[in-house]
C-alpha positions in Angstrom: 8.3 -25.0 -25.7 11.0 -22.7 -27.0 12.0 -22.5 -30.6 15.1 -24.3 -32.0 18.2 -22.3 -31.2 16.2 -20.1 -28.8 18.0 -17.3 -27.0 18.9 -17.9 -23.4 16.2 -17.2 -20.9 16.4 -14.1 -18.6 14.9 -16.1 -15.7 17.3 -16.9 -12.9 15.4 -18.5 -10.0 16.6 -17.2 -6.7 17.8 -13.9 -8.2 15.2 -12.3 -10.5 12.4 -14.8 -10.0 11.0 -17.2 -7.5 10.0 -20.1 -9.7 9.6 -20.8 -13.4 6.5 -22.9 -14.1 4.7 -24.1 -17.2 1.3 -22.8 -18.0 -0.9 -24.9 -20.2 -2.8 -21.8 -21.2 -2.3 -18.1 -20.4 -4.4 -15.1 -21.3 -4.1 -11.3 -21.0 -7.1 -9.6 -19.4 -7.4 -5.9 -20.1 -9.7 -3.9 -17.7 -12.0 -5.0 -14.9 -15.0 -6.1 -17.0 -13.0 -8.8 -18.7 -11.3 -9.9 -15.5 -14.4 -10.0 -13.3 -16.3 -12.1 -15.9 -13.5 -14.6 -16.1 -13.2 -14.7 -12.4 -16.9 -15.4 -12.0 -16.8 -18.2 -14.6 -13.8 -19.9 -13.0 -15.0 -19.5 -9.5 -18.3 -21.3 -10.4 -16.2 -24.3 -11.4 -14.3 -24.5 -8.1 -14.6 -27.8 -6.3 -12.3 -27.5 -3.3 -10.6 -24.2 -2.9 -10.6 -20.5 -3.8 -7.7 -18.4 -2.5 -8.0 -14.6 -2.7 -5.3 -12.2 -1.5 -5.2 -8.5 -2.2 -4.6 -4.9 -1.1 -8.3 -4.4 -0.7 -11.5 -6.4 -0.8 -15.1 -5.2 -0.8 -18.2 -7.5 -0.5 -20.4 -5.0 -2.4 -18.2 -5.1 -5.5 -20.4 -5.6 -8.5 -18.8 -8.2 -10.7 -20.6 -7.9 -14.1 -22.3 -4.8 -15.3 -22.7 -4.8 -19.1 -26.4 -5.4 -18.6 -28.8 -4.3 -15.9 -29.4 -7.9 -14.6 -25.6 -8.5 -14.2 -25.2 -5.6 -11.8 -27.1 -7.5 -9.1 -24.2 -10.0 -8.7 -22.1 -8.7 -5.8 -18.9 -10.3 -4.6 -19.8 -11.1 -1.0 -23.1 -12.7 -1.9 -21.5 -14.6 -4.8 -18.8 -16.2 -2.5 -21.3 -17.1 0.2 -23.6 -18.7 -2.4 -20.7 -20.7 -3.8 -19.9 -22.0 -0.3 -23.6 -22.9 0.4 -23.9 -24.8 -2.9 -20.7 -26.9 -2.4 -20.0 -28.3 1.1 -16.5 -29.3 0.1 -15.5 -25.8 -1.0 -13.5 -23.5 1.3 -12.8 -19.9 0.3 -9.9 -18.0 2.0 -9.6 -14.3 1.7 -6.5 -12.5 2.9 -6.1 -8.7 2.6 -3.9 -6.0 3.9 -4.4 -5.0 7.6 -4.4 -1.3 6.6 -3.9 1.7 8.9 -7.2 3.4 9.9 -6.4 6.4 7.8 -7.1 4.2 4.7 -10.4 3.0 6.2 -12.6 5.8 4.9 -13.0 4.1 1.5 -13.0 0.5 2.9 -15.6 -1.9 4.2 -15.9 -2.6 7.9 -14.2 -5.9 8.9 -16.8 -8.7 9.0 -15.8 -9.7 12.6 -17.0 -6.3 13.9 -20.6 -7.6 13.3 -21.4 -4.9 10.8 -22.1 -5.3 7.1 -21.3 -8.4 5.2 -21.1 -11.7 7.1 -19.1 -14.5 5.4 -20.4 -18.0 5.3 -18.7 -20.4 7.8 -16.6 -21.8 4.9 -15.6 -18.3 3.7 -12.6 -17.6 5.9 -11.7 -13.9 6.0 -8.4 -12.7 7.5 -6.1 -9.6 7.6 -2.3 -9.7 6.9 -0.4 -7.4 9.3 3.1 -9.0 8.8 4.4 -6.1 6.8 6.9 -3.6 8.3 6.0 -0.1 9.4 5.1 1.9 6.2 4.7 -1.3 4.1 1.6 -2.9 2.7 0.4 -6.2 1.3 0.0 -5.4 -2.4 -0.3 -8.7 -4.2 -3.6 -9.3 -6.1 -4.0 -13.0 -6.7 -6.9 -15.4 -7.1 -6.3 -19.2 -7.3 -9.1 -21.7 -8.2 -8.3 -25.3 -7.1 -4.6 -24.8 -7.9 -5.8 -25.2 -11.5 -6.4 -21.6 -12.7 -5.0 -18.4 -11.2 -5.3 -14.7 -11.9 -2.5 -12.2 -11.0 -2.1 -8.5 -11.8 -3.1 -5.1 -10.7 -6.9 -5.4 -10.0 -8.2 -6.0 -6.5 -11.7 -7.5 -6.0 -13.0 -4.2 -4.7 -15.0 -1.2 -5.7 -14.0 1.4 -8.3 -12.2 -1.2 -10.4 -14.8 -2.2 -12.9 -14.8 -0.6 -16.3 -15.0 -1.7 -20.0 -12.3 -1.2 -22.7 -14.3 1.8 -24.0 -13.7 3.9 -20.9 -16.5 6.1 -21.9 -17.0 9.4 -20.1 -20.5 8.4 -19.1 -21.2 4.8 -18.0 -24.4 4.2 -15.9 -22.8 1.2 -14.3 -19.5 2.8 -13.3 -20.6 4.3 -9.9 -20.3 3.6 -6.2 -23.2 4.3 -3.8 -24.8 6.6 -6.5 -21.6 8.5 -7.1 -19.9 8.1 -10.5 -16.1 7.4 -10.6 -13.8 8.1 -13.5 -12.7 5.5 -16.1 -10.3 2.8 -14.8 -7.7 0.9 -16.8 -5.7 -2.1 -15.6 -4.5 -5.6 -16.5 -4.4 -9.2 -15.2 -2.9 -12.4 -16.4 -4.7 -15.8 -16.2 -2.6 -19.0 -16.1 -3.5 -22.7 -16.0 -1.5 -25.6 -14.7 1.8 -25.7 -12.8 2.0 -21.9 -12.8 -1.4 -21.7 -11.1 -0.3 -24.3 -8.5 2.8 -22.3 -7.7 0.6 -19.2 -7.1 -1.5 -21.4 -4.8 1.7 -22.2 -2.8 2.5 -18.5 -2.6 -0.9 -17.6 -1.2 -0.9 -20.5 1.3 2.5 -19.4 2.6 1.3 -15.8 3.0 -1.7 -17.2 4.9 0.5 -19.2 7.2 2.7 -16.2 8.0 -0.4 -14.0 8.6 -2.5 -16.4 10.6 -0.3 -19.3 11.7 -2.7 -21.7 10.0 -1.5 -24.2 7.5 -3.8 -24.7 4.4 -3.6 -28.0 2.6 -3.5 -27.8 -1.2 -6.6 -29.2 -3.1 -4.6 -32.3 -4.2 -4.0 -33.3 -0.6 -7.7 -32.7 0.2 -8.8 -35.1 -2.5 -7.0 -38.0 -0.9 -9.8 -38.4 1.6 -12.3 -39.1 -1.1 -12.7 -42.1 -3.4 -10.1 -42.3 -6.1 -12.7 -42.5 -8.9 -14.5 -39.3 -7.7 -11.1 -37.6 -7.4 -10.1 -38.6 -10.9 -13.4 -37.3 -12.3 -12.9 -34.1 -10.5 -9.4 -33.7 -11.9 -10.7 -34.0 -15.4 -13.0 -31.0 -15.1 -11.2 -27.9 -16.4 -11.5 -24.7 -14.3 -10.5 -22.5 -17.2 -13.3 -20.0 -18.1 -14.9 -21.3 -21.2 -15.4 -17.9 -22.7 -11.8 -16.9 -22.2 -9.6 -17.4 -25.2 -6.0 -18.3 -24.4 -3.3 -16.0 -25.9 -0.5 -18.5 -25.5 -0.2 -22.2 -24.7 2.5 -24.4 -23.2 4.6 -21.5 -22.1 7.0 -21.0 -19.2 6.0 -18.3 -16.7 8.5 -16.5 -14.4 7.0 -15.6 -11.0 8.8 -12.7 -9.4 8.2 -11.3 -5.9 9.0 -8.5 -3.6 9.0 -9.2 0.1 10.3 -6.7 2.7 13.0 -7.6 5.2 11.3 -8.1 8.5 12.1 -10.2 11.6 13.9 -13.4 10.4 13.0 -12.8 6.7 15.9 -11.2 4.8 13.5 -9.9 2.1 13.2 -10.7 -1.6 13.9 -8.2 -4.4 13.3 -10.4 -7.5 10.9 -7.9 -9.1 13.5 -5.1 -9.1 16.2 -7.5 -10.5 14.0 -8.7 -13.3 13.0 -5.2 -14.2 16.7 -4.2 -14.6 17.4 -7.4 -16.6 14.5 -6.7 -18.9 15.5 -3.1 -19.5 19.1 -4.2 -20.3 17.8 -6.9 -22.7 15.7 -4.5 -24.8 16.9 -4.1 -28.4 14.2 -2.0 -30.1 11.5 -0.9 -27.8 10.2 -0.7 -24.2 6.5 -0.1 -23.6 5.4 0.7 -20.1 2.1 1.3 -18.5 2.1 2.1 -14.7 0.2 3.8 -12.0 3.4 5.4 -10.6 6.8 6.2 -12.2 9.2 7.0 -9.4 11.6 4.0 -9.0 15.2 5.4 -8.8 17.1 2.3 -10.0 14.7 1.6 -12.8 14.9 5.2 -13.9 18.7 5.0 -13.9 18.6 1.9 -16.1 16.2 3.6 -18.5 18.4 6.7 -18.7 21.4 4.6 -19.4 19.6 3.0 -22.4 18.5 6.4 -23.7 22.1 7.5 -23.7 23.1 4.7 -26.1 23.2 5.7 -29.8 21.4 2.6 -30.9 19.3 2.0 -27.7 15.6 1.2 -27.6 12.7 3.6 -27.8 10.9 4.0 -24.5 7.1 4.7 -24.4 5.6 5.3 -21.0 1.8 5.6 -20.4 0.8 7.1 -17.1 -2.3 8.8 -15.7 -2.6 12.5 -16.0 -3.7 13.5 -12.5 -3.2 12.2 -9.0 -5.7 11.1 -6.3 -5.8 14.2 -4.1 -3.4 16.9 -3.3 -1.2 14.7 -1.0 -0.5 12.3 -3.8 0.1 15.2 -6.2 2.6 16.7 -3.8 4.5 13.4 -3.3 4.2 10.7 -5.9 3.4 13.0 -8.8 6.2 15.3 -7.8 8.7 12.4 -7.7 7.3 11.3 -11.1 8.1 14.7 -12.5 11.6 14.4 -11.3 12.1 11.1 -13.1 10.5 12.2 -16.3 12.7 15.3 -16.4 15.7 13.1 -15.8 14.9 10.8 -18.7 14.2 13.7 -21.0 17.6 15.2 -20.1 19.2 11.8 -20.9 17.3 11.4 -24.2 20.0 12.7 -26.6 18.5 10.7 -29.5 14.8 11.6 -29.0 13.6 8.1 -28.3 11.7 8.8 -25.0 8.0 9.8 -24.8 5.7 10.0 -21.8 1.9 10.1 -22.4 -1.4 10.0 -20.7 -4.7 8.7 -22.2 -7.2 11.4 -23.0 -10.9 11.1 -23.8 -13.2 14.1 -24.3 -16.2 14.6 -22.1 -14.7 13.7 -18.7 -15.6 15.8 -15.7 -13.0 18.5 -15.0 -10.4 17.4 -12.5 -10.7 13.7 -13.5 -8.9 11.5 -15.9 -8.6 7.9 -17.1 -7.1 6.2 -14.1 -4.2 4.2 -15.4 -3.6 1.6 -12.7 -1.6 -0.9 -14.8 1.6 -2.5 -13.8 2.9 -3.9 -17.1 6.0 -3.9 -19.4 6.6 -5.2 -22.9 10.2 -5.6 -24.2 10.4 -5.7 -28.0 8.1 -8.5 -29.2 9.8 -10.9 -26.8 8.8 -10.4 -23.2 5.5 -9.4 -21.5 5.2 -8.7 -17.8 1.9 -8.2 -15.9 1.7 -7.9 -12.1 1.0 -5.9 -9.0 4.3 -4.0 -8.7 4.3 -0.3 -9.5 7.4 1.4 -10.9 7.9 2.9 -7.4 10.6 2.4 -4.9 8.3 0.9 -2.3 7.3 -1.8 -4.8 11.0 -2.8 -5.2 11.6 -3.5 -1.5 8.9 -2.4 1.0 5.6 -3.9 -0.1 4.7 -7.5 -1.0 4.3 -7.8 -4.7 3.9 -10.5 -7.4 4.5 -10.3 -11.2 4.2 -12.8 -14.0 6.4 -12.7 -17.0 6.4 -14.7 -20.3 9.3 -14.9 -22.8 8.8 -15.7 -26.4 12.4 -17.2 -26.7 12.0 -17.3 -30.5 8.5 -18.7 -30.7 6.7 -16.9 -33.4 3.2 -17.5 -32.0 4.2 -16.0 -28.6 5.8 -13.0 -30.3 2.7 -12.4 -32.3 0.5 -12.4 -29.1 2.9 -10.0 -27.3 2.9 -7.7 -30.3 -0.9 -7.8 -30.5 -1.3 -7.1 -26.8 0.8 -4.0 -27.2 -1.2 -2.9 -30.2 -4.4 -3.7 -28.4 -3.4 -1.3 -25.5 -2.4 1.4 -27.9 -5.6 1.0 -29.9 -7.6 1.3 -26.7 -5.9 4.6 -25.7 -5.9 6.0 -29.3 -9.4 5.1 -30.3 -8.4 3.0 -33.3 -8.6 -0.7 -34.3 -5.9 -3.0 -33.4 -5.0 -3.7 -37.0 -4.7 0.0 -37.7 -2.2 0.4 -34.9 -0.2 -2.6 -36.0 -0.1 -1.2 -39.6 1.0 2.2 -38.4 3.9 0.8 -36.3 5.0 -1.4 -39.2 4.9 1.6 -41.6 6.7 4.0 -39.4 9.1 1.6 -37.8 8.5 2.7 -34.2 5.7 3.4 -31.7 6.3 7.2 -31.2 5.8 8.1 -34.9 2.8 5.7 -35.1 1.2 7.5 -32.1 1.8 10.8 -33.8 0.1 9.5 -37.0 -2.9 8.2 -35.1 -4.0 11.4 -33.3 -7.6 12.2 -32.7 -9.3 15.2 -31.0 -11.7 13.2 -28.9 -9.6 10.3 -27.8 -5.8 9.9 -27.9 -2.5 9.8 -26.1 -1.3 13.2 -25.0 2.3 14.0 -24.0 2.9 14.9 -20.4 3.8 18.6 -20.5 4.0 21.6 -18.2 6.1 19.7 -15.7 7.0 22.2 -12.9 10.6 22.7 -11.6 10.8 21.3 -8.1 13.4 22.6 -5.6 15.9 19.8 -4.7 15.4 20.4 -1.0 11.7 19.8 -1.3 12.3 16.7 -3.4 14.5 15.2 -0.7 11.8 15.7 1.9 9.1 14.3 -0.4 11.2 11.2 -1.1 10.2 9.8 2.3 6.8 9.1 0.8 8.3 6.5 -1.5 10.9 4.5 0.5 12.5 1.3 -0.9 13.1 -0.3 2.5 11.4 -0.3 5.9 11.7 2.8 8.0 14.8 2.4 10.1 13.7 2.1 13.7 17.1 1.2 15.1 17.0 0.8 18.8 13.2 1.4 19.3 12.5 -2.2 20.2 15.3 -2.0 22.9 12.9 0.0 25.0 11.6 -3.3 26.1 14.8 -5.3 26.0 17.6 -6.0 28.5 20.4 -4.6 26.4 22.1 -8.0 26.2 22.4 -10.5 23.5 18.7 -11.5 23.7 17.9 -8.3 21.8 19.2 -9.1 18.3 20.0 -6.7 15.5 20.1 -7.6 11.9 22.7 -6.6 9.4 20.9 -3.3 8.7 20.9 -2.2 12.3 17.2 -2.8 13.0 16.6 -4.1 16.5 14.2 -7.0 17.1 13.2 -8.9 20.3 13.5 -12.6 19.6 11.5 -14.1 22.4 9.8 -12.1 25.1 9.2 -15.1 27.3 12.9 -15.2 28.0 13.5 -11.5 28.3 14.7 -10.2 31.7 12.6 -7.6 33.5 14.9 -4.6 32.9 13.7 -1.8 30.6 16.5 0.0 28.8 15.4 3.1 26.9 17.2 4.0 23.8 17.7 7.7 24.3 16.0 10.8 23.0 13.0 10.4 20.7 14.7 11.9 17.7 12.1 10.3 15.5 9.4 12.5 16.9 11.6 15.6 16.3 12.2 14.5 12.8 8.5 13.8 12.2 7.6 17.3 13.5 10.2 18.9 11.3 9.1 17.0 8.2 5.4 17.8 9.1 6.2 21.5 9.2 8.1 21.4 5.9 5.3 19.4 4.3 2.8 21.9 5.6 4.8 24.8 4.2 5.1 22.9 0.9 1.3 22.5 0.8 0.9 26.3 1.2 3.5 27.0 -1.5 2.8 24.4 -4.2 -0.9 23.6 -4.1 -4.1 25.6 -4.9 -4.6 25.9 -1.1 -2.1 28.8 -1.1 -4.6 31.4 -2.0 -6.9 30.3 0.8 -4.2 30.0 3.4 -3.5 33.7 3.8 -2.1 34.3 7.3 -4.6 36.9 8.4 -7.5 34.8 7.0 -6.4 31.7 9.0 -5.8 33.5 12.3 -8.9 35.6 11.9 -11.1 32.6 11.1 -9.7 30.5 14.0 -10.1 33.3 16.6 -13.6 34.2 15.4 -14.8 30.6 15.5 -13.1 30.1 18.9 -15.4 32.8 20.4 -18.4 30.4 20.2 -18.9 28.9 23.6 -19.1 25.2 22.5 -16.1 25.3 20.2 -13.5 24.7 23.0 -15.4 21.6 24.1 -15.7 20.4 20.5 -12.0 21.0 20.0 -11.2 19.0 23.1 -13.5 16.1 22.0 -12.0 16.2 18.5 -8.9 14.4 19.7 -10.9 11.2 20.3 -12.0 10.5 16.7 -8.7 11.8 15.4 -6.9 9.2 17.5 -9.0 6.4 16.1 -8.6 7.4 12.4 -4.9 8.4 12.8 -5.7 12.1 11.9 -2.6 14.2 12.9 -3.4 15.5 16.4 -0.9 18.4 16.1 -3.2 20.0 13.6 -5.9 20.2 16.2 -3.4 21.6 18.7 -2.4 24.2 16.1 -6.0 25.3 15.9 -6.4 25.4 19.7 -3.2 27.5 20.1 -4.2 30.0 17.4 -7.8 30.3 18.7 -7.1 30.4 22.5 -3.4 31.1 22.9 -0.6 28.8 24.0 -1.6 28.2 27.6 -5.3 27.3 27.0 -4.3 25.6 23.8 -1.9 23.4 25.7 -4.5 22.6 28.4 -7.1 21.7 25.7 -4.6 19.5 23.9 -3.5 17.6 27.0 -7.1 17.2 28.2 -8.3 16.1 24.8 -5.6 13.5 24.4 -6.3 12.1 27.8 -10.0 11.8 27.0 -9.1 10.0 23.8 -6.8 7.7 25.7 -9.5 7.0 28.3 -12.0 6.0 25.6 -9.5 3.5 24.1 -8.8 2.1 27.5 -12.5 1.6 28.2 -13.0 0.0 24.8 -10.2 -2.4 25.5 -11.7 -3.5 28.8 -15.1 -4.2 27.1 -14.0 -5.9 23.9 -13.6 -9.7 23.7 -9.9 -10.8 23.9 -10.2 -12.4 20.4 -11.3 -9.0 18.9 -8.4 -7.2 20.7 -6.0 -9.8 19.3 -7.2 -9.3 15.8 -7.1 -5.5 16.1 -3.6 -5.5 17.7 -2.1 -8.1 15.5 0.7 -10.6 16.2 3.4 -7.9 16.0 2.1 -6.5 19.3 2.5 -9.8 21.2 5.8 -8.8 22.6 4.5 -5.4 23.8 1.5 -7.3 25.4 3.9 -9.4 27.4 5.9 -6.3 28.6 2.8 -4.3 29.5 1.6 -7.2 31.7 4.7 -6.8 33.8 5.6 -3.1 33.4 2.6 -0.9 34.0 3.5 2.8 34.3 7.1 2.5 32.9 6.0 0.6 29.8 3.1 3.0 29.1 5.4 6.0 29.4 7.9 4.3 27.0 5.2 3.4 24.5 3.9 6.9 24.4 7.4 8.4 24.1 8.3 6.1 21.2 5.1 4.6 19.9 5.4 1.1 18.4 1.7 1.0 17.4 -1.1 3.4 16.7 -2.3 5.5 19.7 -5.7 3.8 19.8 -4.3 0.3 19.6 -2.0 0.9 22.5 -4.9 2.1 24.6 -7.1 -0.9 23.7 -4.4 -3.3 24.6 -3.7 -1.6 27.9 -7.4 -1.8 28.8 -7.7 -5.4 27.7 -4.9 -6.6 30.0 -6.5 -4.6 32.9 -3.6 -2.2 33.5 -4.4 0.1 36.4 -6.1 3.2 34.9 -4.1 5.7 36.9 -0.9 4.1 35.5 -2.2 4.2 32.0 -3.3 7.8 32.1 -0.2 9.0 34.0 2.0 7.1 31.6 0.1 8.6 28.6 0.4 12.1 30.1 4.2 11.8 30.7 4.8 10.2 27.3 2.9 12.8 25.2 4.0 15.8 27.2 7.2 16.5 25.2 5.5 16.2 21.8 2.4 18.3 22.9 4.6 21.0 24.4 6.6 21.2 21.2 3.5 21.4 19.1 2.2 24.1 21.4 5.3 26.3 21.1 5.7 25.8 17.4 2.0 26.5 17.0 2.3 29.7 18.9 5.2 30.8 16.9 3.5 29.8 13.6 0.5 31.9 14.8 2.9 34.9 15.3 4.5 34.3 11.9 1.1 34.3 10.2 0.2 37.6 11.9 3.6 39.2 11.2 6.8 37.2 10.2 8.9 39.7 12.1 7.3 38.6 15.4 8.6 35.0 15.4 10.7 34.4 18.5 13.6 32.1 17.6 14.8 32.2 21.2 11.5 30.6 22.2 11.9 27.9 19.6 15.5 27.2 20.7 14.3 27.1 24.4 11.6 24.6 23.8 14.0 22.4 21.8 16.5 22.6 24.7 13.7 21.9 27.2 12.5 18.9 25.1 16.0 17.5 24.9 16.5 18.0 28.6 13.2 16.5 29.5 13.8 13.5 27.3 17.3 13.0 28.9 15.7 13.2 32.3 13.0 10.7 31.5 15.6 8.4 30.1 17.6 8.6 33.3 14.4 8.0 35.3 13.5 4.9 33.2 17.0 3.6 33.7 16.7 4.1 37.5 13.3 2.5 37.5 14.6 -0.5 35.6 17.4 -0.9 38.1 15.0 -0.6 41.2 11.6 -1.9 40.0 10.2 -2.3 43.5 10.5 1.4 44.2 8.4 2.3 41.2 5.4 0.0 41.5 6.5 -2.5 38.8 4.3 -5.6 39.1 2.3 -8.2 37.2 -1.2 -7.4 36.1 -3.9 -9.9 35.4 -3.8 -11.6 32.0 -6.4 -11.1 29.3 
C-alpha cells in the first residue's frame, strides 16, 4: 500500500512494464549461496508445479556448499528426488537452445542418452524461438504459482558463492578446477506477482514446445475441495528467508525480440529510461555489461544537468576471454569515456570490486543486473545494460517502488548499503553512516577505502579507433540481424511471402507455397561476413597480447614446417568435420591449409574436407530417430524441411549459398528426409564453392602479406571478387531457370521422414 499523497507510479502497463502485481512478501537475495538455499527450501514445499527457465541449466550444480555435507546435494538428483516423492508434482525445465559454440561449458542434453536422465515427471525442453543472434536470457523459477524467483542467476555451475567472495574457497570449484568469486542478485516474490511469473513461463513453454501447461489452481480442481483447501494454506515461502518488504506492488518488465508474428516487446528499455529520468539524487548500478547506447545517452544527459543525480556504476574488472575483451569490454570503454566527457560536475564514478589474493588474470565476476534510484526504486532482473538486452534477447526484470512508504525506502537504502559494504569490506551500518555524513556515495566510497578489499576506479581505458568501434558494434545488436530476402529463396515471390514493417521476409505457410524457387540475388551476407572476419582478425593482432606471437614470419614458418609432416594434410582435411559440428570458423582451417600447402592444394584440401564433413552429417541424419532430428533442428526449420522434400539439388545449393541453419543441422535434416546423396553432396559443393574460393585467394594473399607486405596482389583480390560476383549471378540465373523448368533439373518429391 502506498503512503498518503504518494507520488505517481512510474509503471505504465503496455509501455514500460507487462503487469503490475501485488507481492505479499518480497526479498532481495544477494549471491548464489543465499539464492540456492532459498530455492531448495521452497522447492521442497512444492505440491504441484515447479517451473524453471533460464539461459543455462546443469544437473551437476551443487546447491548448498557452506558445509561439506551440503555439497552432496546436486540439482539434477534433487529435482528427480522431488518428483519421486510426490506423484502429483511436475517439474518443467526450459532453457536456451544454444549454438554449438557455447556447448563446451554446457551439459549434454538428456535426450542424447548421456549424463543426467530426468525423472518421467521432470520435463526438459529447449527454447529455440529466438531470432538469429538472440538468446533466451530470462532466469525464473516458480513454485506452485505461490513463490517465484527472478534475477541474474541461472541454476548452473560457476554461480555459487558466498557474500565473502574470498580468494580461496574450497567449495567454489567445478570438476576440481577453482573458479573466481561470483556476485549476482535475485528477487523472491510471493502471491500475485509469483502467479504472473508463472503465466510468463507457461507462455514461453507454449511458444517453444506447442504444449499448454495448466496452472496449479486448475490442477487442484480434480481433487477433493477439502484437500485443495488444505494445500492452499501451506505457504511455499522459505521459512529461513526474511522478507524485506510486504504488500508491495511489483512491476514486471520484459524484452521480447520481434520475430514471425510477434512485434517484440521493449518494456525493459522504456522502464530504464523512465527510471533514469526520475532520479533526483542518485543512481546506483551494478551490471555485467555496460554498453547500451540509449541508456548511456540518458545517463549522459543527466550528468550534463547542474543539479542532476550522482551516478555510481559497479562493473567487473576483466572480461571472459580475449573475444569478449575485444568486443563488449571495448564497447564498455566507449560508453564510460562518453559519460566522463559529459560529467561536467564530477558526479560520475565507475568502479570494480577488488579483493587481494586473487589469482592473476582473474577478478570478482560482477554478474548483477540491478539499479537503485534514490531511496525510492529498486530493480533486479536478467537484463544487462547492453543493446541486445533491450531488443534482441528475452529478458525479465522486477521493480519495486516505495511511493512514499518509509519502510520500503528503508529497505531499498539498506540493500544499497549492503552491496557497497560487501564490495568495500565494511559493515552495513558503517556504509550507511558514511553516506549520511558525506551526503553522497562517491565521497563515502573514498572514505571507506582499504588495501585488501575495496572498490577501485576503472582506469587506463585505451583509446579505440572509431572505425574499429563500428565493426565491433555488431557484437551487441539491439535487434535481430536483418536477413531481408533470405527466406525468399524458398518462396514464390508472390504475396504468400510476407515481409514485416522492418523489411524482414518470412514464409507464412509452406503447405500453401508454390513449387517455384526464387533466389534473392548475390550472397552479400557472406562477403560482409568475410570482410568483418578479416577486420576482426586484424584487430586481434593489433589490440591483444597475441600480437607479439603472431609475427608474420613466425606464422608462415610454423605452418609450412608443420605441413611437412606426412599425416598433417590428412589431419587438416579431417579437421573440417568436428569444426562443422561445433561451429568453429572453417575459413581459419582453410587459411592454415593455404599457407602450409599453397593455394591449389589448400583449395583441394578445403573442398574435400568440407565434403567429408557434410557426408558425416548426412549419414548421422539417416541413422538418427526422427524425433531426435526434430529436436536438433527445431521448429524454425519446418519450412526448410518441407522445401527440401520437394527440391533436392536446387534447395541444397540454395541452403549452402545462403545458410538458414548451421552447416551440420542442414546435413542432418537432408539425411533424415532421405535426399539422394549425390544431390546433397553436389549441392553442397556448388553452394560452398564461392566462399571457399574466396577464402583460398584471401588466404594466399594474406600469406604473401605475412611474408612481405609488398607482395600482396590487389589485382588477384579484385579478380576473385569479380569472379565471385559473376558466379553468384550465374547461379542465380541457373536457379531461376531451374525453378521455371523443374522437370529439366530433376526436381521431385523425396520420401518423408
